[in-house]
C-alpha positions in Angstrom: -30.0 -21.4 -15.6 -26.3 -20.6 -15.5 -25.3 -18.3 -12.6 -23.3 -15.2 -13.6 -20.1 -15.0 -11.6 -19.7 -11.6 -9.9 -16.4 -9.9 -10.8 -13.9 -9.7 -7.9 -13.3 -6.3 -6.4 -9.5 -7.4 -6.1 -7.0 -6.3 -8.7 -4.4 -8.9 -9.7 -0.9 -9.0 -11.2 -2.4 -10.2 -14.4 -4.6 -7.0 -14.6 -1.5 -4.8 -14.2 0.5 -6.9 -16.8 -2.4 -6.3 -19.2 -2.5 -2.6 -18.6 1.3 -2.4 -19.1 1.0 -4.0 -22.7 -1.2 -1.0 -23.6 0.9 1.6 -21.7 4.4 0.5 -22.6 4.7 2.4 -26.0 2.9 5.5 -24.5 4.2 6.4 -21.1 7.7 6.9 -19.9 9.5 4.2 -18.0 10.7 6.5 -15.2 14.0 5.9 -13.5 14.5 4.1 -10.2 17.3 6.3 -8.6 19.4 5.5 -5.6 19.4 8.5 -3.1 22.6 9.0 -1.2 21.4 11.7 1.1 18.1 9.9 2.3 20.1 6.6 2.5 22.6 8.2 4.8 19.9 10.1 6.8 17.8 7.0 7.5 20.6 4.4 7.6 19.1 2.3 4.9 19.2 2.0 1.1 16.6 4.4 -0.4 15.6 4.4 -4.1 13.2 6.9 -5.6 10.7 6.0 -8.3 10.6 9.2 -10.2 7.1 9.6 -11.5 7.7 13.4 -11.3 9.5 12.8 -14.6 6.4 11.6 -16.5 5.1 13.6 -19.4 2.5 15.2 -17.1 4.8 15.2 -14.1 2.8 12.6 -12.2 1.8 8.9 -12.3 -1.8 9.7 -13.0 -1.2 9.5 -16.8 -0.9 5.7 -16.4 -4.4 5.1 -15.0 -6.1 7.8 -17.1 -4.7 6.6 -20.4 -5.5 3.0 -19.7 -9.0 3.6 -18.6 -9.7 5.8 -21.7 -8.0 3.4 -24.1 -10.1 0.6 -22.6 -13.3 2.4 -23.2 -15.1 1.4 -26.4 -14.5 3.9 -29.3 -18.2 4.6 -29.7 -18.4 5.6 -26.0 -15.2 7.7 -26.3 -16.6 9.7 -29.2 -19.5 10.9 -27.1 -17.0 12.4 -24.6 -15.4 11.6 -21.3 -15.7 13.3 -17.9 -13.5 13.3 -14.9 -13.1 15.0 -11.5 -9.7 15.8 -10.1 -7.7 18.0 -7.8 -5.2 18.3 -10.6 -3.0 15.4 -11.6 -5.7 13.0 -12.8 -7.1 15.9 -14.8 -3.8 16.5 -16.5 -3.6 12.7 -17.4 -7.1 12.8 -18.8 -6.4 16.0 -20.7 -3.1 14.7 -22.2 -4.8 11.5 -23.2 -7.8 13.1 -24.8 -5.6 15.5 -26.8 -3.6 12.6 -28.1 -6.7 10.6 -29.0 -8.8 13.7 -30.0 -11.5 12.8 -27.6 -13.7 15.6 -26.0 -13.4 15.8 -22.3 -15.1 17.8 -19.6 -13.0 18.1 -16.5 -14.4 19.1 -13.0 -11.8 20.6 -10.6 -12.3 22.0 -7.1 -12.2 25.8 -6.8 -9.3 25.4 -4.5 -7.0 23.7 -7.0 -3.8 25.6 -7.4 -3.7 27.8 -10.6 -0.5 26.0 -11.8 -2.5 22.8 -12.0 -5.5 24.3 -13.8 -3.1 26.0 -16.2 -1.3 22.7 -16.9 -4.7 21.0 -17.7 -5.5 23.7 -20.2 -2.0 23.3 -21.7 -2.2 19.5 -22.1 -5.8 19.4 -23.3 -6.0 22.3 -25.7 -9.2 22.6 -27.5 -10.3 19.0 -26.6 -10.9 19.9 -23.0 -13.4 22.0 -21.1 -12.7 22.8 -17.5 -15.3 23.4 -14.8 -14.3 24.7 -11.4 -16.8 23.6 -8.9 -16.9 23.1 -5.1 -14.2 23.4 -2.4 -13.2 19.8 -2.3 -12.5 16.8 -4.7 -15.7 15.1 -3.4 -17.9 18.1 -4.4 -16.3 18.3 -7.9 -16.7 14.5 -8.3 -20.5 14.7 -7.4 -21.0 17.4 -10.0 -18.9 15.4 -12.6 -21.0 12.3 -12.1 -24.2 14.2 -12.4 -23.0 15.8 -15.6 -22.1 12.3 -16.9 -25.7 11.0 -16.5 -27.3 14.0 -18.0 -25.1 13.9 -21.1 -24.6 10.1 -21.5 -20.9 10.4 -21.3 -18.2 8.2 -19.7 -16.8 8.9 -16.3 -13.1 8.3 -16.0 -12.6 7.6 -12.3 -9.5 8.9 -10.6 -9.1 6.0 -8.3 -12.2 3.8 -7.8 -12.0 1.8 -11.0 -10.0 -1.3 -11.7 -8.7 0.0 -14.9 -7.4 3.1 -13.3 -5.9 1.1 -10.5 -4.2 -1.3 -13.0 -2.7 1.5 -14.9 -1.2 3.1 -11.8 0.2 -0.3 -10.8 2.4 -0.4 -13.8 4.9 1.7 -12.0 5.4 -1.1 -9.6 6.1 -3.4 -12.5 8.8 -1.1 -13.7 10.2 -0.8 -10.2 10.6 -4.5 -9.5 11.9 -5.1 -13.0 14.6 -2.4 -12.5 15.4 -3.6 -9.0 16.0 -7.1 -10.5 18.3 -5.7 -13.1 20.6 -4.0 -10.6 20.5 -6.9 -8.2 18.5 -5.6 -5.3 15.6 -6.9 -3.4 13.0 -4.4 -2.3 12.1 -4.8 1.4 9.7 -1.8 1.6 7.7 0.2 -0.9 6.1 3.5 0.2 3.4 5.3 -1.8 0.9 8.1 -1.3 -2.8 7.5 -0.7 -5.3 10.0 -1.9 -8.3 7.9 -3.0 -6.2 4.8 -3.0 -5.8 4.0 -6.8 -2.0 4.1 -6.7 -1.4 2.1 -3.6 -4.0 -0.5 -4.7 -2.2 -1.0 -8.1 1.1 -1.1 -6.5 0.2 -3.5 -3.8 -1.6 -5.9 -6.1 1.4 -6.1 -8.4 4.0 -6.3 -5.6 2.1 -9.0 -3.6 1.5 -11.0 -6.8 5.3 -10.9 -7.6 7.2 -10.6 -4.3 4.9 -11.1 -1.4 7.7 -10.5 1.1 8.0 -6.9 0.1 6.0 -4.7 2.5 3.8 -2.1 1.0 3.0 1.0 3.1 0.5 3.6 2.1 1.0 7.2 3.3 -1.7 9.8 4.0 -1.6 13.4 5.4 -2.9 13.6 8.9 -5.5 16.1 7.8 -7.0 13.9 5.1 -6.5 10.3 6.3 -9.7 8.9 4.8 -8.2 5.4 4.1 -7.0 5.0 7.8 -10.6 6.1 8.8 -12.1 3.4 6.4 -9.8 0.7 7.9 -10.6 1.7 11.4 -14.4 1.7 10.8 -14.7 -1.3 8.5 -15.5 0.6 5.3 -15.3 3.9 3.5 -16.5 6.8 5.7 -16.6 10.5 5.0 -14.2 12.6 7.1 -16.1 15.3 9.1 -13.4 17.8 8.4 -10.3 17.9 6.1 -7.1 19.8 5.6 -6.7 20.4 1.8 -3.0 21.5 2.0 -1.8 18.2 0.4 -4.3 18.9 -2.4 -3.3 15.8 -4.4 -4.3 13.5 -1.5 -7.2 15.5 -0.1 -10.0 12.9 -0.6 -12.8 13.0 1.9 -13.9 9.4 1.4 -12.0 6.3 0.2 -13.6 4.3 -2.7 -15.1 0.9 -2.0 -12.8 -0.8 -4.5 -9.7 0.9 -3.3 -10.6 0.1 0.3 -11.1 -3.6 -0.5 -7.7 -3.7 -2.3 -5.9 -1.9 0.5 -7.4 -4.2 3.1 -6.3 -7.2 1.1 -2.9 -6.2 0.0 -1.4 -3.3 1.9 0.7 -4.1 5.0 0.3 -0.7 6.7 -1.3 2.7 6.3 0.2 5.6 8.2 -0.5 9.3 8.4 2.1 11.9 8.5 1.7 15.6 9.6 1.5 18.2 6.9 4.5 20.1 8.4 6.6 16.9 8.0 5.5 16.7 4.3 6.8 20.3 4.0 10.1 19.4 5.4 10.4 16.5 3.0 9.6 18.8 0.1 12.3 21.2 1.2 14.8 18.3 1.7 14.1 17.0 -1.8 14.5 20.4 -3.3 17.6 21.6 -1.4 19.5 18.4 -1.3 18.4 16.7 -4.5 17.1 19.4 -6.8 13.8 17.4 -7.0 10.6 19.5 -7.2 7.9 17.4 -5.5 4.4 18.5 -4.8 3.0 17.8 -1.3 1.4 14.5 -2.3 4.5 13.6 -4.2 6.6 13.9 -1.0 4.4 11.9 1.2 6.3 8.7 0.7 9.6 10.4 1.7 8.0 12.2 4.7 6.9 8.8 6.0 10.6 7.7 6.4 11.0 9.8 9.5 8.3 7.9 11.3 9.6 4.5 10.2 13.2 4.7 11.0 13.5 1.7 13.3 11.6 -0.5 10.8 13.6 0.4 7.7 17.0 0.5 9.3 19.4 -1.5 7.1 16.6 -2.3 4.6 16.1 -1.5 0.9 13.3 1.0 0.5 11.5 2.4 -2.5 9.7 5.7 -2.2 7.4 6.7 -5.1 7.8 10.4 -5.9 4.3 10.4 -7.3 4.2 14.0 -8.7 6.1 17.2 -9.3 3.3 19.6 -10.0 4.1 22.1 -7.2 3.1 25.7 -7.5 6.2 27.8 -6.9 3.9 30.4 -5.2 3.3 27.9 -2.4 7.0 27.6 -1.4 6.8 30.4 1.2 3.9 28.6 3.0 5.7 25.3 2.7 8.7 26.7 4.4 6.6 28.3 7.1 4.8 25.0 7.8 8.1 23.2 7.9 9.6 25.7 10.4 6.7 25.5 12.7 6.6 21.7 12.5 10.4 21.4 13.2 9.9 23.7 16.2 11.8 26.8 14.9 8.9 29.2 14.1 6.5 30.4 16.8 3.9 33.2 17.2 2.6 34.8 20.2 0.2 37.6 21.2 1.7 39.6 24.1 0.5 42.6 25.9 3.1 45.4 25.5 3.5 48.5 27.7 2.7 51.6 25.6 5.9 53.3 26.5 9.2 53.9 24.7 11.8 51.1 25.0 9.2 48.3 25.4 10.3 46.5 22.2 14.0 46.9 23.1 13.2 45.2 26.4 11.7 42.3 24.6 14.7 41.9 22.3 17.3 42.3 25.1 15.5 40.4 27.9 13.3 37.7 26.2 14.9 36.7 23.0 18.1 34.7 22.8 21.1 36.2 20.8 20.4 33.8 17.8 16.6 34.4 17.7 15.0 36.5 15.1 11.7 38.6 15.0 10.0 37.6 11.8 6.7 39.4 12.4 5.7 42.4 14.5 2.2 43.8 14.4 1.1 46.6 16.8 -1.3 49.4 16.7 -1.0 52.1 19.5 -4.2 52.3 21.5 -5.2 55.8 22.7 -5.6 56.2 26.5 -4.4 52.6 27.3 -1.4 51.6 29.2 -1.0 48.3 27.3 -1.7 47.0 23.8 -1.7 43.5 22.3 1.2 42.7 19.9 1.4 39.8 17.4 5.1 38.8 17.4 6.7 36.0 15.3 9.9 34.5 16.6 12.3 32.3 14.8 14.6 30.4 17.1 18.3 29.9 16.3 18.1 26.8 18.4 14.8 25.1 19.1 16.2 23.7 22.4 16.0 27.3 23.8 12.2 27.3 23.5 11.4 26.5 27.2 13.6 29.4 28.3 11.9 31.8 25.9 8.4 30.7 27.2 9.5 31.2 30.8 10.8 34.7 30.0 7.6 35.6 28.1 5.4 34.5 31.0 7.5 36.8 33.3 6.9 39.7 30.8 3.2 38.9 30.3 1.6 36.1 32.4 -1.4 36.2 30.0 0.5 35.9 26.7 -1.2 33.6 24.1 0.8 31.0 22.2 -0.8 30.7 18.8 0.4 27.1 18.4 -2.3 26.3 21.0 -5.1 28.2 19.3 -5.3 27.2 15.6 -8.3 29.5 14.9 -6.4 32.6 16.0 -3.3 31.5 14.1 -5.3 31.1 10.9 -6.9 34.5 11.3 -3.8 36.4 12.3 -0.9 34.7 10.6 
């Protein structure tokens, strides 16, 4: 009896090359652009792989198209199913509309409306959308159950070698373009949600130029791959911040975990506020609209300045599907992270001139009051006030806190109380 050899969990350069033969006439070969501003800021040579310029404004079209194209025609005709926080859904919708394949797409209820609208636009009448659950993982569970009940094919967003191989084709383009312009890539940074992108990128890079360091980047509030590496296997996060919605995956996949462990040099987590600062930097300095997950690679540069100094670095701008309605929140998170925006609850004397006293005696001349909420209490000498302060110079914070303590020794700094901040701000 001949033993059946078990297929390896690890992706190879050959797998990515095979995917590219299918994808080359379909997807855009996105540019590798030198970025003057980021290069000067971080004292290295920074190039951006502009996947935000894809047809669906993200890299996800690569893995989605290849996985669906590689599915036998008879199976495709019965319909395909996927779960996604947005970008994978758009890739599946675009592909199914091109191939005229029926698709049912499960998305978390928390998905930004802009992304839901884009899925409807790309998929047309070939796609049915179901909004289920608060997280990607809840939507994925519903999608897989629907697949089994209806004998349809699940197009995995990350934990599938075909999806991973498709995503890896952007690394093939990157290294080919780098060779054309005569540069050697020292570092390549890419986002991690479930790990499909970084798995494909790392497999190709290590199969082509092993000296290039591949770094995966997660948001601190959804660092499921770091948790997997720390515990020796995929593990569900007990809680998760879904702000970086394109990377908000509660549990890494077993296949992507195996590939990350084998190929990726480092996985780092960056604060959501730092991601917001990177989004604003890209927009204001480069006129690039990056979604939170799309800016993770650039946000990581601030934490890796010593390592990348003098090196040639590629950051994958993985997506540009940002809802413009989120920009106010993005700016707010950035200002808080950078140390300019602060919120306090302060007991105010209920007498004329109290606010003037705060302005004159507590704030610095360049500070600004951005929020002031106060309701006068009957028969009380004092009342709590929610006050937002934007510093002109963040170095003046210690003096502000000292003056606040003199005014009200029991004031509350909402930075130290996330629950109160969420409720009141």
